[in-house]
Backbone as JSON, one array per atom type, in Angstrom:
{
  "sequence": "MKLIEKGIPLYYQIEGYMKKKIMDGEWAVGEKIPTENELMELFDVSRATLRQAVGNLCNNGLLVRLQGRGTFVRSRTLYIEDYTKIWYERDPRHIQETISIETVDGTAINHICDRMKVNESTRFAAIKYIHLNYNSHGREPSNYTVSYFPLDRFPDIESCFGSDISIYQLLETHYDVHIDYAKSLFNAVCLEKQIAAHLMLPADTPVVKIEKVYYDAEDKPIYLSEIYLHPHNNRLEYRSRS",
  "N": [[-52.43, 35.53, 91.74], [-50.91, 33.01, 89.94], [-50.26, 31.98, 86.62], [-49.61, 28.84, 85.55], [-49.51, 26.69, 83.8], [-47.48, 24.95, 81.86], [-46.27, 25.54, 78.57], [-48.68, 26.38, 77.53], [-50.21, 29.16, 76.1], [-50.39, 32.33, 77.83], [-52.65, 34.02, 77.47], [-54.55, 32.18, 76.67], [-54.88, 30.58, 78.91], [-55.97, 32.48, 80.64], [-58.37, 33.01, 79.31], [-59.65, 30.51, 79.65], [-59.96, 30.44, 82.44], [-61.66, 32.67, 82.9], [-63.84, 32.0, 81.32], [-64.78, 29.75, 82.69], [-65.65, 30.94, 85.05], [-67.85, 32.33, 84.08], [-69.46, 30.29, 82.95], [-69.96, 28.74, 85.19], [-71.57, 30.41, 86.58], [-70.55, 32.16, 88.45], [-69.79, 34.65, 87.61], [-72.34, 36.51, 86.81], [-74.93, 36.82, 84.28], [-75.04, 39.97, 82.77], [-73.49, 41.1, 84.73], [-70.81, 43.23, 85.7], [-67.46, 42.65, 84.91], [-64.26, 42.31, 86.66], [-62.0, 45.18, 86.55], [-59.59, 46.1, 83.96], [-57.08, 46.69, 85.14], [-57.35, 45.4, 87.61], [-57.59, 42.74, 86.79], [-55.17, 42.39, 85.44], [-53.43, 42.57, 87.58], [-54.33, 40.38, 89.07], [-53.69, 38.16, 87.4], [-51.08, 38.67, 86.85], [-50.05, 39.65, 84.36], [-49.35, 41.24, 81.17], [-50.99, 44.18, 79.76], [-51.61, 43.84, 77.05], [-51.69, 41.03, 76.77], [-53.85, 40.38, 78.45], [-55.91, 41.78, 77.15], [-56.08, 40.39, 74.76], [-57.17, 37.95, 75.6], [-59.65, 38.8, 76.7], [-60.74, 40.0, 74.44], [-61.08, 37.77, 72.75], [-63.09, 36.42, 74.16], [-65.12, 38.26, 73.94], [-65.51, 38.21, 71.17], [-66.51, 35.65, 70.98], [-68.95, 35.93, 72.1], [-69.39, 35.85, 74.85], [-68.72, 37.94, 76.5], [-69.25, 41.53, 76.62], [-68.24, 44.75, 75.59], [-68.97, 47.91, 76.89], [-68.87, 51.13, 76.05], [-67.21, 53.44, 78.08], [-68.29, 52.34, 80.33], [-67.43, 49.75, 80.95], [-66.66, 46.18, 80.92], [-68.91, 43.54, 80.43], [-70.66, 40.54, 81.44], [-72.28, 38.91, 78.89], [-75.61, 39.69, 78.11], [-78.32, 37.48, 77.56], [-80.18, 38.41, 75.79], [-78.75, 39.75, 73.96], [-77.56, 37.97, 72.3], [-77.32, 36.66, 69.0], [-79.98, 35.02, 67.21], [-79.34, 32.4, 66.39], [-76.47, 30.69, 67.32], [-73.17, 30.06, 66.59], [-70.15, 28.3, 66.95], [-66.66, 27.9, 66.43], [-64.66, 25.19, 67.19], [-61.36, 24.51, 67.73], [-59.58, 21.64, 67.2], [-56.92, 21.32, 68.76], [-53.42, 21.5, 69.5], [-51.87, 23.42, 72.1], [-49.77, 24.87, 70.96], [-50.27, 26.81, 68.75], [-50.12, 28.5, 65.8], [-49.97, 31.41, 63.64], [-49.45, 31.88, 60.24], [-48.36, 34.0, 57.78], [-49.24, 34.13, 54.37], [-49.52, 35.71, 52.0], [-49.77, 39.21, 51.08], [-51.72, 41.57, 49.52], [-52.89, 44.33, 47.49], [-56.22, 45.01, 46.61], [-58.68, 46.01, 44.28], [-62.0, 47.18, 44.81], [-63.74, 46.72, 42.71], [-63.07, 44.27, 41.71], [-63.88, 42.49, 43.58], [-66.71, 42.54, 44.2], [-68.65, 41.24, 45.72], [-67.58, 41.24, 48.26], [-67.57, 43.95, 48.81], [-70.33, 44.38, 48.95], [-71.06, 42.94, 51.29], [-69.57, 44.34, 53.14], [-70.67, 46.79, 53.01], [-69.74, 48.96, 51.44], [-68.72, 51.11, 48.71], [-67.73, 50.21, 45.32], [-65.42, 51.51, 44.7], [-63.72, 51.32, 46.76], [-60.61, 50.31, 48.11], [-58.85, 47.39, 49.11], [-56.79, 45.73, 51.55], [-55.82, 42.56, 51.0], [-55.27, 39.86, 52.88], [-53.7, 36.83, 53.15], [-53.56, 33.96, 55.12], [-52.54, 31.22, 57.23], [-53.58, 29.02, 59.81], [-51.84, 27.02, 62.05], [-51.15, 23.94, 63.73], [-48.63, 22.76, 65.84], [-47.57, 19.76, 66.88], [-47.16, 16.51, 68.39], [-47.56, 15.09, 66.11], [-46.47, 16.56, 64.17], [-46.57, 19.17, 61.71], [-49.7, 20.55, 61.42], [-52.29, 21.79, 59.54], [-54.91, 24.06, 60.41], [-56.83, 25.99, 59.56], [-57.44, 27.9, 56.56], [-57.26, 31.26, 55.7], [-58.58, 34.25, 54.25], [-58.43, 37.61, 54.72], [-60.07, 40.72, 54.44], [-59.31, 44.05, 54.5], [-60.49, 47.33, 54.54], [-58.68, 49.89, 53.05], [-58.97, 52.62, 53.44], [-59.76, 52.85, 56.03], [-57.86, 51.4, 57.37], [-55.01, 52.26, 56.89], [-51.78, 51.33, 55.69], [-51.83, 48.78, 56.86], [-50.65, 46.53, 55.93], [-47.96, 46.64, 56.61], [-48.03, 46.31, 59.32], [-49.17, 43.91, 59.98], [-48.73, 40.63, 61.27], [-47.3, 37.55, 62.65], [-46.73, 37.86, 65.3], [-48.59, 39.3, 66.68], [-52.02, 39.47, 67.49], [-54.95, 39.84, 65.37], [-56.93, 41.23, 66.67], [-55.47, 42.63, 68.68], [-53.87, 44.17, 66.98], [-55.73, 45.85, 65.59], [-56.81, 47.25, 67.73], [-54.56, 48.42, 69.01], [-53.12, 49.84, 66.98], [-55.05, 51.19, 65.51], [-57.15, 51.94, 67.09], [-59.58, 50.57, 67.04], [-62.33, 48.6, 67.91], [-63.54, 45.35, 68.11], [-66.87, 44.32, 68.27], [-68.87, 42.39, 67.73], [-69.69, 39.59, 65.55], [-70.9, 38.43, 62.36], [-71.76, 35.48, 60.66], [-71.65, 33.57, 57.64], [-72.29, 30.35, 56.38], [-71.01, 27.95, 54.15], [-70.85, 25.03, 52.09], [-68.09, 24.06, 50.28], [-65.95, 23.1, 47.52], [-62.5, 22.62, 47.58], [-60.27, 24.77, 45.87], [-57.27, 24.24, 43.96], [-54.95, 25.65, 44.96], [-55.58, 26.51, 47.59], [-56.19, 24.05, 48.72], [-53.66, 22.85, 48.7], [-52.28, 24.29, 50.68], [-53.71, 23.48, 52.9], [-52.99, 20.9, 52.97], [-54.48, 18.97, 51.58], [-56.3, 17.03, 49.1], [-57.11, 18.54, 45.93], [-60.39, 19.84, 45.34], [-61.51, 18.76, 47.62], [-64.27, 18.58, 49.82], [-65.22, 21.16, 52.04], [-66.05, 23.21, 54.94], [-66.81, 26.54, 54.45], [-66.49, 29.67, 55.94], [-67.87, 32.81, 55.87], [-67.15, 35.66, 57.37], [-68.11, 38.59, 58.94], [-66.89, 41.25, 60.79], [-67.94, 43.52, 63.32], [-68.18, 46.87, 64.73], [-69.15, 48.58, 67.81], [-71.03, 50.33, 66.89], [-72.34, 49.08, 64.91], [-71.02, 49.07, 62.49], [-69.4, 47.62, 59.73], [-66.18, 46.14, 60.11], [-64.03, 44.48, 59.12], [-63.69, 41.72, 56.79], [-63.58, 38.18, 56.77], [-62.75, 35.25, 54.96], [-62.95, 31.99, 55.69], [-61.57, 28.83, 55.51], [-62.2, 25.77, 56.69], [-60.24, 23.12, 57.92], [-61.24, 19.83, 57.44], [-60.66, 17.77, 59.26], [-59.5, 18.8, 61.52], [-61.13, 20.5, 62.92], [-64.24, 21.23, 64.56], [-67.73, 22.05, 64.61], [-69.95, 23.81, 66.72], [-73.37, 24.19, 67.14], [-75.91, 26.22, 68.28], [-79.24, 26.76, 69.09], [-81.98, 28.79, 70.0], [-85.33, 28.35, 71.11]],
  "CA": [[-52.65, 34.23, 91.09], [-49.94, 32.74, 88.88], [-50.65, 31.04, 85.57], [-48.43, 27.97, 85.59], [-49.59, 25.56, 82.88], [-46.36, 25.1, 80.94], [-46.51, 25.28, 77.17], [-49.97, 26.92, 77.09], [-50.12, 30.62, 76.12], [-51.04, 32.96, 78.98], [-53.99, 34.51, 77.14], [-55.43, 31.02, 76.57], [-55.17, 30.2, 80.29], [-56.89, 33.5, 81.17], [-59.66, 32.73, 78.67], [-60.25, 29.35, 80.3], [-60.35, 30.82, 83.81], [-62.8, 33.58, 82.85], [-64.97, 31.25, 80.76], [-65.31, 28.91, 83.76], [-66.38, 31.83, 85.95], [-69.12, 32.65, 83.44], [-70.27, 29.08, 82.79], [-70.37, 28.28, 86.53], [-72.48, 31.39, 87.16], [-69.9, 33.04, 89.42], [-69.99, 35.95, 86.98], [-73.7, 36.38, 86.31], [-75.32, 37.58, 83.09], [-75.25, 41.39, 83.06], [-72.57, 41.57, 85.76], [-69.56, 43.82, 85.24], [-66.3, 41.88, 85.35], [-63.22, 43.2, 87.22], [-61.36, 46.1, 85.61], [-58.34, 45.65, 83.35], [-55.98, 46.76, 86.11], [-57.56, 44.35, 88.61], [-57.29, 41.44, 86.18], [-53.72, 42.34, 85.19], [-52.79, 42.28, 88.87], [-54.7, 39.03, 89.46], [-52.98, 37.16, 86.61], [-49.68, 39.09, 86.7], [-49.75, 39.65, 82.93], [-49.38, 42.55, 80.52], [-52.29, 44.64, 79.26], [-51.84, 43.24, 75.73], [-52.09, 39.63, 76.97], [-55.2, 40.37, 79.0], [-56.86, 42.23, 76.13], [-56.28, 39.32, 73.79], [-58.11, 36.99, 76.19], [-60.98, 39.42, 76.8], [-61.22, 40.17, 73.07], [-61.56, 36.48, 72.25], [-64.36, 36.12, 74.82], [-66.1, 39.16, 73.33], [-65.78, 37.68, 69.83], [-67.28, 34.43, 71.13], [-70.27, 36.26, 72.6], [-69.54, 35.67, 76.3], [-68.57, 39.26, 77.12], [-69.51, 42.68, 75.75], [-67.7, 46.01, 76.08], [-69.85, 49.06, 76.8], [-67.95, 52.27, 76.11], [-67.33, 54.3, 79.25], [-68.9, 51.64, 81.47], [-66.65, 48.57, 81.3], [-66.94, 44.93, 80.22], [-69.97, 42.83, 81.14], [-71.1, 39.23, 80.97], [-73.25, 39.31, 77.88], [-77.01, 39.35, 78.31], [-78.83, 36.55, 76.55], [-80.95, 39.14, 74.8], [-77.83, 40.3, 72.97], [-77.13, 36.91, 71.39], [-78.09, 36.46, 67.79], [-80.91, 33.92, 67.44], [-78.57, 31.17, 66.27], [-75.09, 30.96, 67.72], [-72.29, 28.99, 66.13], [-68.78, 28.51, 67.41], [-65.65, 26.97, 65.92], [-63.74, 24.61, 68.17], [-60.17, 23.98, 67.09], [-58.99, 20.47, 67.83], [-55.56, 21.8, 68.57], [-52.38, 21.6, 70.5], [-51.73, 24.83, 72.43], [-48.79, 25.53, 70.1], [-51.1, 27.17, 67.6], [-49.51, 29.71, 65.26], [-50.49, 31.99, 62.41], [-48.38, 32.06, 59.26], [-48.82, 34.81, 56.66], [-48.91, 33.6, 53.05], [-49.32, 36.84, 51.09], [-50.53, 40.44, 51.3], [-51.8, 42.33, 48.28], [-53.95, 45.34, 47.41], [-57.25, 44.59, 45.66], [-59.73, 47.0, 44.03], [-63.34, 46.68, 45.1], [-64.42, 46.28, 41.48], [-62.73, 42.85, 41.48], [-64.47, 41.68, 44.67], [-67.93, 43.27, 44.55], [-69.4, 40.55, 46.78], [-67.0, 41.71, 49.52], [-68.09, 45.32, 49.0], [-71.72, 44.28, 49.37], [-71.12, 42.53, 52.7], [-68.93, 45.37, 53.96], [-71.48, 48.01, 52.85], [-68.91, 50.03, 50.88], [-68.85, 51.13, 47.25], [-66.7, 49.44, 44.63], [-64.18, 52.28, 44.57], [-62.91, 51.02, 47.94], [-59.48, 49.4, 47.92], [-58.66, 46.53, 50.27], [-55.62, 44.87, 51.76], [-56.25, 41.16, 51.08], [-54.2, 39.16, 53.59], [-53.91, 35.39, 53.2], [-52.73, 33.34, 56.15], [-52.97, 29.88, 57.63], [-53.37, 28.67, 61.21], [-51.18, 25.72, 62.12], [-50.83, 23.31, 65.01], [-47.39, 21.98, 65.88], [-47.68, 18.83, 68.0], [-46.37, 15.29, 68.23], [-47.75, 14.59, 64.75], [-45.81, 17.47, 63.25], [-47.26, 20.38, 61.28], [-51.06, 20.25, 61.02], [-53.07, 23.0, 59.27], [-56.23, 24.13, 61.02], [-57.69, 26.66, 58.59], [-56.86, 28.85, 55.61], [-58.11, 32.45, 55.8], [-58.3, 35.48, 53.53], [-59.11, 38.72, 55.39], [-60.13, 41.93, 53.63], [-59.35, 45.26, 55.31], [-60.57, 48.54, 53.72], [-57.47, 50.69, 53.28], [-59.28, 53.96, 53.93], [-59.86, 52.77, 57.49], [-56.65, 50.76, 57.91], [-53.84, 52.53, 56.04], [-50.5, 50.69, 56.06], [-52.0, 47.57, 57.66], [-49.74, 45.51, 55.41], [-46.67, 46.7, 57.32], [-48.24, 46.01, 60.74], [-49.7, 42.56, 60.16], [-47.7, 39.62, 61.47], [-47.64, 36.43, 63.52], [-46.41, 38.18, 66.69], [-49.67, 40.07, 67.27], [-53.31, 39.04, 66.97], [-55.67, 40.89, 64.64], [-57.62, 42.04, 67.7], [-54.49, 43.55, 69.24], [-53.44, 45.09, 65.93], [-56.76, 46.86, 65.35], [-56.97, 48.09, 68.92], [-53.33, 49.17, 69.32], [-52.69, 50.74, 65.91], [-56.14, 51.94, 64.88], [-58.18, 52.24, 68.09], [-60.81, 49.96, 66.57], [-62.67, 47.5, 68.81], [-64.54, 44.42, 67.58], [-67.97, 44.1, 69.22], [-69.52, 41.12, 67.42], [-69.47, 39.16, 64.17], [-71.95, 37.65, 61.71], [-71.12, 34.48, 59.8], [-72.39, 32.77, 56.67], [-71.64, 29.07, 56.21], [-71.24, 27.28, 52.88], [-70.02, 23.88, 51.75], [-67.41, 24.31, 49.01], [-64.84, 22.21, 47.17], [-61.28, 23.43, 47.59], [-59.46, 24.94, 44.68], [-55.97, 23.58, 44.1], [-53.98, 26.4, 45.76], [-55.97, 26.45, 49.0], [-56.05, 22.65, 49.13], [-52.24, 22.57, 48.95], [-51.93, 24.86, 51.98], [-54.36, 22.68, 53.94], [-52.49, 19.54, 52.82], [-55.61, 18.14, 51.17], [-56.44, 16.97, 47.64], [-58.0, 19.52, 45.3], [-61.81, 19.49, 45.29], [-62.0, 18.24, 48.9], [-65.36, 19.41, 50.36], [-64.96, 21.73, 53.36], [-66.93, 24.3, 55.35], [-66.27, 27.89, 54.29], [-67.2, 30.67, 56.74], [-67.67, 34.21, 55.5], [-67.39, 36.28, 58.67], [-67.95, 40.03, 58.99], [-66.73, 41.76, 62.15], [-68.58, 44.82, 63.47], [-67.91, 47.62, 65.95], [-70.34, 48.79, 68.65], [-71.98, 51.15, 66.14], [-72.84, 48.22, 63.83], [-70.3, 49.34, 61.25], [-68.47, 46.53, 59.41], [-64.76, 46.47, 60.29], [-63.34, 43.73, 58.07], [-64.34, 40.45, 56.44], [-62.69, 37.04, 56.59], [-63.21, 34.01, 54.37], [-62.23, 30.97, 56.44], [-61.76, 27.47, 55.01], [-61.87, 24.9, 57.81], [-59.75, 21.77, 57.65], [-62.33, 18.95, 57.9], [-60.26, 16.82, 60.31], [-58.92, 19.49, 62.68], [-62.12, 21.42, 63.47], [-65.64, 20.83, 64.64], [-68.61, 23.19, 64.82], [-71.06, 23.67, 67.66], [-74.49, 25.03, 66.71], [-76.87, 26.32, 69.37], [-80.41, 27.54, 68.67], [-82.98, 28.96, 71.05], [-86.71, 28.36, 70.62]],
  "C": [[-51.67, 34.07, 89.94], [-50.49, 31.72, 87.9], [-49.45, 30.13, 85.3], [-48.5, 26.78, 84.64], [-48.54, 25.72, 81.79], [-46.77, 24.75, 79.52], [-47.83, 25.82, 76.64], [-49.9, 28.44, 77.19], [-50.92, 31.23, 77.27], [-52.46, 33.41, 78.65], [-54.99, 33.37, 77.1], [-55.83, 30.53, 77.96], [-56.16, 31.18, 80.92], [-58.29, 33.28, 80.62], [-60.37, 31.59, 79.4], [-60.76, 29.67, 81.69], [-61.62, 31.66, 83.79], [-64.04, 32.87, 82.31], [-65.61, 30.38, 81.84], [-66.13, 29.74, 84.75], [-67.78, 32.12, 85.4], [-70.02, 31.42, 83.4], [-70.77, 28.55, 84.14], [-71.32, 29.25, 87.21], [-71.87, 32.28, 88.22], [-69.89, 34.48, 88.93], [-71.33, 35.87, 86.26], [-73.92, 37.21, 85.06], [-75.64, 39.02, 83.49], [-74.3, 41.97, 84.09], [-71.31, 42.15, 85.13], [-68.39, 43.0, 85.78], [-65.27, 42.83, 85.96], [-62.55, 44.05, 86.14], [-60.09, 45.49, 85.04], [-57.21, 45.6, 84.37], [-56.11, 45.67, 87.17], [-57.2, 42.98, 88.04], [-55.81, 41.3, 85.86], [-52.98, 41.98, 86.48], [-53.09, 40.84, 89.3], [-53.86, 37.98, 88.74], [-51.49, 37.46, 86.46], [-49.25, 39.01, 85.24], [-49.82, 41.07, 82.39], [-50.79, 42.9, 80.06], [-52.62, 43.98, 77.92], [-52.31, 41.8, 75.86], [-53.52, 39.54, 77.48], [-56.22, 40.75, 77.93], [-57.1, 41.18, 75.05], [-57.29, 38.31, 74.31], [-59.52, 37.56, 76.23], [-61.58, 39.61, 75.41], [-61.76, 38.89, 72.48], [-62.91, 36.12, 72.86], [-65.48, 37.03, 74.3], [-66.49, 38.64, 71.95], [-66.66, 36.43, 69.9], [-68.65, 34.67, 71.78], [-70.48, 36.1, 74.09], [-69.43, 36.99, 77.06], [-68.93, 40.34, 76.11], [-68.91, 43.92, 76.41], [-68.74, 47.11, 75.88], [-69.0, 50.3, 77.06], [-68.25, 53.16, 77.32], [-67.88, 53.61, 80.47], [-68.1, 50.41, 81.91], [-67.06, 47.37, 80.47], [-67.87, 44.08, 81.07], [-70.17, 41.44, 80.57], [-72.32, 39.47, 80.08], [-74.65, 38.8, 78.2], [-77.49, 38.43, 77.21], [-79.62, 37.27, 75.46], [-80.06, 39.73, 73.72], [-77.3, 39.24, 72.01], [-77.94, 36.97, 70.1], [-78.92, 35.19, 67.99], [-80.23, 32.57, 67.36], [-77.11, 31.49, 66.52], [-74.22, 29.78, 67.32], [-70.87, 29.31, 66.53], [-67.87, 27.47, 66.79], [-64.82, 26.48, 67.1], [-62.56, 24.05, 67.41], [-59.68, 22.77, 67.89], [-57.48, 20.66, 67.75], [-54.68, 21.6, 69.79], [-52.24, 23.08, 70.84], [-50.71, 25.58, 71.58], [-49.42, 25.83, 68.74], [-50.58, 28.49, 67.05], [-50.19, 30.15, 63.97], [-49.33, 32.3, 61.48], [-48.93, 32.82, 58.05], [-48.33, 34.22, 55.34], [-48.62, 34.73, 52.07], [-50.18, 38.02, 51.51], [-50.54, 41.21, 49.99], [-52.94, 43.34, 48.35], [-54.92, 44.95, 46.29], [-58.28, 45.71, 45.51], [-61.09, 46.37, 44.26], [-64.08, 46.19, 43.88], [-64.17, 44.8, 41.2], [-63.38, 41.93, 42.51], [-65.77, 42.35, 45.12], [-68.77, 42.57, 45.6], [-68.89, 40.94, 48.17], [-67.52, 43.11, 49.83], [-69.53, 45.3, 49.49], [-71.83, 43.93, 50.85], [-70.55, 43.59, 53.63], [-69.66, 46.73, 53.88], [-70.63, 49.2, 52.42], [-69.07, 50.01, 49.37], [-67.63, 50.47, 46.6], [-65.43, 50.23, 44.36], [-63.23, 52.03, 45.75], [-61.79, 50.06, 47.57], [-59.23, 48.66, 49.23], [-57.24, 45.97, 50.33], [-56.17, 43.45, 51.92], [-55.08, 40.36, 51.67], [-54.56, 37.68, 53.7], [-52.98, 34.8, 54.26], [-53.33, 32.0, 56.55], [-52.68, 29.7, 59.11], [-52.88, 27.23, 61.27], [-51.06, 25.24, 63.55], [-49.49, 22.6, 64.86], [-47.48, 21.08, 67.11], [-46.87, 17.58, 67.68], [-46.51, 14.69, 66.84], [-47.07, 15.48, 63.71], [-46.66, 18.69, 62.94], [-48.65, 20.04, 60.75], [-51.83, 21.54, 60.77], [-54.45, 22.92, 59.89], [-57.23, 24.83, 60.09], [-56.88, 27.6, 57.72], [-57.81, 30.04, 55.56], [-57.62, 33.55, 54.86], [-59.1, 36.58, 54.21], [-58.98, 39.98, 54.54], [-60.32, 43.15, 54.52], [-59.44, 46.48, 54.41], [-59.43, 49.5, 54.06], [-57.76, 52.12, 53.72], [-59.43, 54.0, 55.44], [-58.59, 52.22, 58.12], [-55.45, 51.0, 57.0], [-52.6, 51.83, 56.59], [-50.66, 49.43, 56.89], [-51.05, 46.47, 57.2], [-48.43, 45.47, 56.19], [-46.8, 46.34, 58.79], [-48.61, 44.56, 61.0], [-48.56, 41.56, 60.33], [-48.13, 38.56, 62.45], [-47.42, 36.74, 64.99], [-47.5, 38.99, 67.38], [-50.99, 39.6, 66.66], [-53.98, 40.19, 66.22], [-56.38, 41.81, 65.63], [-56.66, 43.07, 68.29], [-54.07, 44.6, 68.22], [-54.46, 46.2, 65.72], [-56.89, 47.81, 66.53], [-55.75, 48.99, 69.15], [-53.01, 50.21, 68.27], [-53.8, 51.64, 65.38], [-57.26, 52.34, 65.84], [-59.56, 51.76, 67.63], [-61.09, 48.72, 67.42], [-63.78, 46.64, 68.19], [-65.6, 44.17, 68.65], [-68.66, 42.75, 68.99], [-69.23, 40.77, 65.96], [-70.69, 38.39, 63.67], [-71.29, 36.72, 60.69], [-72.12, 33.83, 58.85], [-71.6, 31.49, 56.43], [-72.02, 28.47, 54.86], [-70.36, 26.05, 52.78], [-69.41, 24.14, 50.38], [-66.38, 23.21, 48.77], [-63.59, 23.06, 46.98], [-60.65, 23.54, 46.22], [-58.04, 24.48, 45.0], [-55.03, 24.31, 45.05], [-54.3, 26.32, 47.25], [-55.81, 25.04, 49.53], [-54.61, 22.31, 49.47], [-51.83, 23.09, 50.31], [-52.54, 24.06, 53.13], [-53.93, 21.21, 53.9], [-53.6, 18.55, 52.51], [-55.64, 18.05, 49.65], [-57.35, 18.09, 47.13], [-59.41, 18.94, 45.23], [-62.31, 18.8, 46.55], [-63.13, 19.13, 49.41], [-65.02, 19.88, 51.79], [-66.04, 22.76, 53.68], [-66.18, 25.61, 55.17], [-67.14, 28.84, 55.1], [-66.86, 32.05, 56.22], [-68.11, 35.04, 56.71], [-67.1, 37.77, 58.62], [-67.92, 40.48, 60.45], [-67.25, 43.2, 62.21], [-68.1, 45.52, 64.74], [-69.22, 47.86, 66.7], [-71.39, 49.64, 67.97], [-72.54, 50.41, 64.93], [-72.21, 48.52, 62.47], [-69.35, 48.18, 60.95], [-67.02, 46.99, 59.52], [-63.93, 45.78, 59.2], [-64.06, 42.41, 57.85], [-63.28, 39.37, 56.27], [-63.43, 35.89, 55.9], [-62.35, 32.9, 54.93], [-62.58, 29.59, 55.9], [-61.28, 26.51, 56.09], [-61.36, 23.54, 57.35], [-60.76, 20.79, 58.22], [-61.96, 18.02, 59.05], [-59.8, 17.52, 61.59], [-59.86, 20.53, 63.28], [-63.44, 20.7, 63.67], [-66.46, 22.08, 64.95], [-69.67, 22.85, 65.85], [-72.14, 24.66, 67.25], [-75.53, 25.02, 67.82], [-78.01, 27.23, 68.93], [-81.41, 27.61, 69.81], [-84.38, 28.97, 70.42], [-87.4, 29.65, 71.03]]
}
């Protein structure tokens, strides 16, 4: 099977194909999906491209990796009670642009230490970046993010981070760390001047801020991101089960 939609990244096309299989019930809840090698052969893509697609579906709660067993369509019993997803109103030409990388002591960000369940002696790499759409309207910011990585778990991450590799790929390839799920807190905030400038909005514009902690299969926090959503280029879907 060849992926032929011009201008759309391969991993994004794979995501769409696999998501349709799940939503249509062709891949049932609890069913093991084809192996990496089978899917690489099916789509004629590299392992890194395939893993990015599968990783995104795992992050979105549609798939789950079980160590030594494979990847499965996620059982409904594994969903958190309320499930929220960000939909980017975006052109496929969606890129990540790094703004700055600095080292921060935990004493200066004790709220991050609390969410990450580490003591304040922990030092973090604080990486600021922005997601952008390039389309017929020009350059449109989607969100501004600050991600905090504990340096005792991710030494030298500053030198590895970049726009040519996703965070998922970076953690898996360089550190053998796999994201299993994430928990998010949502707040309405008014943008400070610096962040507003990056999002091309006036200072004090009200936006949704997501504080998102990513976990591994052993329920250990991996890293935390503070995400400021552009109010015009995103929408949120909220699903709750009774």
